[in-house]
C-alpha positions in Angstrom: 6.6 27.0 -51.9 4.8 23.9 -50.7 2.1 24.5 -53.7 4.7 25.5 -56.5 4.9 21.6 -58.0 1.5 21.5 -59.5 1.4 25.1 -60.6 1.7 26.2 -64.1 1.3 30.2 -63.8 2.4 31.8 -60.7 1.3 35.2 -60.0 2.7 36.8 -57.1 1.2 40.1 -55.3 3.3 42.6 -54.4 5.1 43.1 -51.0 3.5 44.7 -48.3 6.7 46.3 -47.5 10.2 45.8 -48.5 11.5 46.2 -44.9 10.1 45.2 -41.6 10.7 45.8 -37.7 12.2 42.5 -36.2 12.9 43.3 -32.7 10.2 45.4 -30.9 9.8 45.2 -27.2 6.2 45.3 -26.2 6.5 48.6 -24.3 5.3 52.1 -24.9 7.9 55.0 -25.9 7.5 57.7 -23.9 7.5 61.1 -26.1 10.7 62.8 -25.7 12.8 65.2 -27.5 15.4 62.5 -28.5 15.4 61.1 -31.9 14.2 57.5 -32.2 15.8 55.0 -34.7 14.3 51.7 -35.8 16.5 48.9 -37.1 14.7 47.4 -40.3 15.4 44.1 -41.7 14.3 43.3 -45.6 11.4 41.1 -45.9 11.8 37.6 -47.6 12.0 38.3 -51.3 9.4 35.6 -52.2 9.4 36.2 -55.8 13.1 35.7 -56.2 12.8 32.4 -54.3 10.1 31.1 -56.7 12.1 32.7 -59.7 14.9 30.6 -58.9 12.7 27.4 -58.8 10.3 28.1 -61.4 11.3 25.7 -64.0 9.0 26.1 -67.2 6.3 27.9 -65.1 5.0 31.4 -66.3 5.9 33.7 -63.2 4.4 37.2 -62.8 5.4 39.9 -60.4 4.3 43.3 -59.5 6.3 46.5 -59.4 5.0 49.5 -57.3 7.6 52.4 -58.4 7.6 56.4 -58.1 10.1 56.9 -61.0 11.7 55.0 -64.0 8.5 52.5 -64.2 9.6 50.5 -67.3 13.1 50.6 -66.3 12.5 49.4 -62.9 10.3 46.8 -63.9 12.8 45.3 -66.3 15.3 45.2 -63.7 13.1 43.3 -61.7 12.0 41.2 -64.0 15.6 40.1 -64.8 16.5 39.8 -61.1 13.5 37.8 -59.9 13.7 35.5 -63.2 10.2 36.5 -63.9 8.3 36.2 -67.2 6.1 39.5 -66.7 6.0 42.3 -64.2 2.9 44.5 -63.9 4.1 47.6 -62.9 2.4 50.8 -61.8 3.2 54.2 -60.5 2.0 54.6 -57.0 2.5 58.3 -56.7 -0.4 58.9 -59.1 -3.6 60.5 -57.9 -6.7 58.4 -58.2 -5.2 55.0 -59.1 -3.5 52.2 -57.1 -3.5 52.2 -53.2 -6.9 53.3 -51.7 -8.5 53.4 -55.3 -10.9 51.1 -57.1 -9.1 52.1 -60.5 -5.4 51.4 -61.4 -3.2 52.0 -64.7 -0.3 49.7 -65.1 2.6 48.8 -67.7 3.0 45.1 -68.4 6.7 44.4 -69.1 7.2 41.1 -70.8 10.2 38.8 -71.2 9.6 38.7 -75.0 10.6 42.4 -74.8 7.2 43.7 -75.4 5.5 46.4 -73.1 1.9 46.7 -72.9 0.2 49.9 -71.2 -3.3 49.3 -69.7 -5.2 52.6 -69.4 -6.9 53.5 -66.2 -9.9 51.2 -65.5 -11.4 49.4 -62.5 -9.2 47.0 -61.0 -11.4 44.1 -62.1 -10.9 45.2 -65.9 -7.4 45.7 -65.2 -6.8 42.2 -63.8 -8.9 40.9 -66.5 -6.4 42.3 -68.9 -3.5 41.0 -66.9 -4.8 37.5 -67.3 -5.5 37.9 -70.9 -1.8 38.9 -71.3 -0.6 36.2 -69.3 -2.3 33.4 -71.4 -1.1 34.9 -74.6 2.4 35.1 -73.2 2.1 31.7 -71.9 1.3 30.3 -75.2 4.1 32.4 -77.0 6.9 31.0 -74.6 5.7 27.4 -75.0 5.4 27.9 -78.6 9.2 28.6 -78.9 10.2 25.5 -77.0 
């Protein structure tokens, strides 16, 4: 948040995890037949925090989904006040995590969606930046 002021385009990477363990005692748990339960707390929602303060900056977030890709990306875009969400299905073989390739769908505040076919992550990133610049120009042309 300390670097928000000079920014004009903000691209927030996907969260590593939605939940984390907060109170773990540094001890070894002995294996028993008893069930172990962990209390998990939600991680801070940085995208939502930035979305609440973004002003006229362009805000881009990511959505890693297993189903309802476009619907979930639209929901996230609205609830986080983002201008674009880069969404990918993380349960597809050969893309996303542990792969050099990805396939994503861009969901834009203008109502458009753009599917980016499977390509190297570098090529996908270039296409995301191209769409981000076009979106910034389109949103500022309307003002």
